[in-house]
N, C-alpha and C positions, 0 to 999 in steps of 0.2 A: 228580555225581548224575545218573541217567538222567532224561530229560524224559518227560512224559506223552505219549500218542499225539497226533499233530498234528491235533486237531479242536477245534471250539469248546467252551468250557466256561462254564457259568453258575454263578457262585459268589457267596457273601455274605461273603467274607473281609474286605473293607474295612469293611463295616457291623458285623461282629462285633467288630473291633478298636476302632471308634469308639464303640460302645455300652458298653465296659467301664468300670466305676467306677474311680476312681483308687485305687491300691493300692501295697503295698510293692514289687510287681514293677515298677511304673512308676518308683518311686524308685531301684531298682537300675539300671534303664536310664539314668536321668538321671545317676546317680553314675558309672557305668562309662564312659559315652560323653561326658558333659559335661565331664569332666576335661580334655579337649583345650584348652578356653578357659583353664582355670586354668594349664595348663602354658605356653601361649603368653604369658599375662600375666606369669607368673614369668620367662620368658625375656626379654621386652621390658623389664620393670622392672629386672632384674639388669643387662642390658647398658646401659640408660640410666643407671643409678646408677653403674656402674663406668666410664662413658665418660670422666669426668675422670681416673680412676685410670689408664686406659690411656695417658694422655699422659705419665705419669711415666717417667723414665729406667729405673727398676727394673722396670717392667712392659714394655709393648711400645713405649713412647715414640712414640705417634702424635700427630699434630696434631688440632685440633678438627674440621677438615674431613674428616680421614681417619676419625675416629670416626663422623661422619655417613655416610661412604662404606661403612663396615662394616654400618651399619644398612640401607643400600640393598642390599647383597649379600644380606642376610637376606630382604628383600622380593622381590628377583629370584628367589631360590630358592623362595620360597612360590608365586610365579607359575608356575615350571616344575613344581613338585610338583602344583599344582592341575590343570594341563593334563594331565599324564601320568596321575596316579592317578584323576582323575575318569573318564577314558575306561575304565580298567580296572575301576573300581567299578561303572559302569553295565553293563559287559559281563560281569563275573565275580561280582558280588555285593558287598554292603556289608561283610559280616563279614570276609572274607579280607583286604580292603584296609585296613580300619581297624585290623587287627592289624599288618599290614606297615608302614604309615606310622608307627605309634607306635614300632615297632622301629627304623625309620630315624632318627626323632627322637632316641631314646635313644643310638644309636651316635654320631651326629654331635655330640650335646651332650658326650659323653665326650671325643671327639676335640678339641672346642673348648678343653677344659681344658688340652690339651697343645700349643696353638698356640705358635709361636716367632717369628712376624713378621706383618706386615700381610697378606701374601698367604695364608698358612696360616689365619689367623684368618678372613679373608673366605671362603675355600673352605669351611671347616667351618660357618660361619654360613649359607652358601648351602645346604649339605646339610641343616642343621637346619630352615631355612625350607622346603625341599622336603618334609620330613616333615610339618610343620605345614600347609602348603598342601594336601597330600593328605588330611590329617585333616579339614580344613574340608569338603571335598566329600563324603567318605564319612560323616562324623558327622552333618552337617546332613541328609543324605538319610535315614539310618537313624532319627534321632530323630523327624523329621516323620512317618515311615511307621509308627512304633510308638506315638506319643502320640495319644489321642483328640482329635477335631477341636475339641471345646468347650474343651479345655485347651491347645491347640497354641500359641496366641499368648503367653500369660503364661509358659508353660513354656519356650519358646524364648528369650524375653527374659531370664528369670531365669538360664538356662544361659549365655547370652552374657555376662550380667553377672558371672559367676564369673571371667571374664578378669581382672576388677579385684581379686578376692580373691587371685588368683595374683600380681597386681601388688603388692598390699599385702604379701603374704608375702615376695616378692622384695625389696621395699624394706627390710623389717625384717631380712631375712637379711643384706643388705649392711651394715647398721649394725654387725654383729658381724664378718663376714668381711672387710670392707674397712677395719676399724679397724687402723691400722698398729701400735698398741700391743699388739694381740693376735696378728695375723698379718702377716708381712712383705708389702710391696707386691707383691713378685714371686710370692706364693703365694695370697693371699686371693681374688683375682679368679678364679683357677683352681678353688678350692674351691666357688665359687658355681655353676659349671656342673656339677660332680660331684654337688652336692646335688640339682639339678634332675633329673639322670639317675636318681638313687636313687628319687625320687618317682614318676617315670614307670614305672620297672621294677615297682613294686608294682601299678600299674594294669593291666599286661598280664595278671596273674593274674585280676583281677576281670572283665576283658572276655571272658574265655573262656566265661563262662556266658551271655553275651548271644546270642540266636539270630539267624539270618539274617532279614532283613526278609521277612515273608510276602507283602507287596505286591510286592516285587521277584520273589520266586519265582513268584507268580501270573502276572505279566505276561511271564515268561520260560519258560512251559511246564511249571513244576514245581508244579502245583496240589496234587497229593497231598502233597508235602512241606510246602507252605504250610498245608494243612489240618491236618496233624499238629502243626505248631508252634502254630497258633492254638488247637487243642484243649488242648495242654499249658498255654498261657498262661491260657486260661479256667479250667482246673482249679486252677491256682495262685491266681488271683485269687479264685475262688469259695471256696477253702479259707481264704484270708487274710481275706476279708470275712465269712465265716460265713453266706453267703446264696446263694440260687439266682440266676443271672444272668437278666436280662430277655431276651426274644426279640429278635433283630435284625430290622430292617425294610429291605427292598430287596435288590437283587442287581445284579451286573454280568456281562456276557458278554465273555469274552476269547478270543483265538485266537492260536496261535503265529505269530510273524513274525520276519524276520531281525533280527539285532542292530542297534541304532541306530548310525549312523556320524556322522562330523563333518558330512557333508552333511545328514544328518537333523536335527542340531541347528541348523544354519544355516537350513534350511527352516522349522523350527518357530519359531525366534526372529524371523526377519525376514519371513516370509510369513504364518504362521498367527497369530502374536502380536506384531506390530510395536509396538503401543502398550505392551504389557507390557515389551518389550525397552527401549524408551525410558525407561520408569519405572525399571527395574532399573539401567540405566546411570546415570541421573541421581542416584538415591539413593546408589549405591555410590561413584561418583566423588567426589561432593561431601563425603561424610563421611570418605572415605579420605584425601583430601588434607589436610583439617583435622586428623584424628587423627594421621596419620604426621608431619605437620609439628610439631605441638605435643608429642606424647608422646615422640618420640625426642630432642627438644632441650630439654625442660623442665629437666633437671638443669644443662645448660650455662647456661641463663638464671639459675638460682639462684646458681651459683658466680660468674658474670660480673658480675651487676648487684646481687646482694644479699649478696655476700661470704660465702655459705654454705660451710662447710668441706666438702671432698670426702667425708670420712668421715661427715658428717651428712646428706648428700643424701637417703638412704633414708627418714629420718624425715619429711621434707617431702613425700615422695611418698605417704605413707599417707593423709592427708586427701583428696588428689586421687583416689586409688583408691577410697576409701569413697564419695565422691560419685558416681563412675561406677557402683559396684555398687548403691547404693541407688536410683538412677534406674530401671533396668529392674525391680528387685524391687518397688518401691512403685507405679510407674506401669504395670507390665506388665498387670495385670488390666483396666485401662481399654481396652487394645488389643483385648480380647475382648468388652467390654461397650459402651463408646462407639463403638469401631470403629477399624480400622487407619487409614483415610484421615484423619479429623480429628486423631487422636493423632500420627501421623507428621508431618503438616503443622505442628501446634503445637510439637512438641518440636524439630524442625529450625529453625523460625523463632525460637523463644526462644533456642536455643543460638547461632544466628548473631548475633543482636542483642547478647547478653551477651559474645560473643567480641570483637566490634568495640568495645564499650564498655570492656572490660578493656584492650584494646590502647591505646585513647585515653588512659585514666587512667594507664597505665604510661608512655606517651610524655611526658605533661605533668608527670610526677613526683608524682602525687597519691596513689600507692599505697605503703603500707608492706608489709613481707613478710607480715604477718598478713592485711591486706585483699586482697593479691594472692592468697593461698591461698584466702581465702573466696570471692572472685569466680570463681576457677578451679573450685573444687569445685561451686559453684552452676551454672556453665555446663555442666560435664560431667555433672551430674545429669540435665539434659535431653538433652544430646547423646548420652549413652550409651544412653538409652532409644530415641532415634530411630535411631541406628546399628544397634542390636540388631534393631530392627524392619525395617531394610533387609535384613539377612541373612535374616530370617524371610520377607520378601516374595519374594525371588528363589528361595527354596527351596520355596515352596508353590504357585506360579502357573504351573508348566510341567508337561508330561506326565511320568508316572512313569519311563518308559524313558530319558529324557534328563535326569533331575533332577540327578544329580551333575555332568554335563558343563555343564548350564545354570548351576549354582552356580559351577563353576570359571570359566566364561566371565565372569561378572560380577565374580568375585573378581579375575581377571586384569586386567580393565579397570580396576577400582578401584585395584589395587596398581600397575598401570602408570601411572595418573594420579598416584599418590602416591609413586612410587619415588624421585623426585628431591627430594621435599619435605624429608627429614631433612638432606641435604647442603646444599640451598638455605637452609634456616632456620639451619643451623649457620654459614653465611657471613654471614647477616644479623645474627646475634648478635655475631659478631666485628666487625661494622661499626659499628653505632650503635643507640640506642634508637629513632630515627626509622625505620630500616630494619625493625626488629622490628614497629613499629606498622603499617607498610604491609603487611608480610607477614600480620599478623593481620586486617587489613581484607580482604585477599583470601580468607583462610580463612573469615571470617564471612560474606562475600558469597556464597561458594559454598554455605554451609549455607542461606542464604535462597533461592538458586536451587533447591536440593533440595526445600525446602518448596513452592515454586511448582510444581515438576514433580509432586509427590505430589498437590497440589490438583487438577491437571488430569488426571492419568492414574491416580490411585490405585485400587486394587481393594478392594472390600468382602469380604474373605476370612474375617472372623470367624465362627466356628461352622460353617463349610462344610467338607465332606470334601475331601480332595485330589482325588478323582475328580470331584467337582462343579466344582471350580475349573478343572481341565484334564483332559479325557477322555484316559485312557491310549491310546497309539498302538495297542495290541493290542485295544482295545475299540471302535475306530472303524468297523470293518467286519469281517465274519466270512466265512471261506471256505465254500464249499459243503459240505454234509455235515451229519449230525445233531449237535445240540448235546448236551453231557453236563453234567448238573447235579451240583453238590456243595455 
């Protein structure tokens, strides 16, 4: 699309988007874009549940540590995808790349179903992870830029929480597909991946109606296109609500500037916003290590120490998933009312303490399968709300033009910190209950470190527009010449 003439433009596009009442249009955005987390949850849950199945001779005949290695391949792919596609998303727009990354996910998932050995399985898991990693950057950017500021916190948390609905769906799916009395062990695990691809394929059709982010268009010289999209959104919302929209207040002046580069991102993160960068790294690294360690190895713990049958693992993942989903859903509104800083500190701290307590009780043999499940679900109730808020934080506190790349940077740092966790904890489970306890002490301690970092560096972002939290690069200074209002 051709850009507007290279001169300053004064516009109220952000203010008009933020003043919109919640409507069916916003629900469509949430449904079409938020499905990314559901798909990722489905993927991780299916692979975790079928981990023991992959060790059978009739499947891929992997060892437990090799199962953990395949999980690491998925995480490495997500790091690669986040880096590559975030750059393209910030440069070429949100919509183009959230369509392409979903297509990559679908293709790689289908290919995974036809894996024939460890190497092929790891390769296709890498490509699937690349699609999901790219999705995180593109989707987090688009959602934050389309959702009103007053609803951004609990909306983002609820969307992130749907990861666990996908996890529960995947767990239930494996109860049927991994049952050897229904499907042979050589076939059932392959059908799990094909089912995920079918679900993702339906979402491509829905996503086509989601517009490009007007905020992205505005800061990249396409103000007239942004104006047209906002007018269409306003018309739809007004018709759905059956009322006239209130006037917006305020404006912002932007001017064309060159595309942001990797050096631009580095300058903004480490020179303009160093405290925010420390905050983002701290929150993302601590929750990522804990989640990657526990989530990917949880089924191995059940089968090794509680003698749960491989075909029944999915059933025990359901209460864990529900606890993770209910946390962001029920606590999310408090992140917009009480505030980001106290709520993130609280949820990280409680989760860390509960994780260490659960590890100790497991070590001394005080837990039954039922009490283990109860404590895990309670711990993840708080951990999930905190982790979702970490993703929200890094997506809202940096300038518009580098938002996707900033999200990718923190995602990469987090996944890099957690990439060895599934393999490491797999080895610990193979060793002894004492090793598992020590591992969970480390995971819980890292969550407490995250709580301390939020307490020191947290940002009061609740109810504030993205432009108030971080001035867009294109609004910091204007070139000489007359300004144009719109």
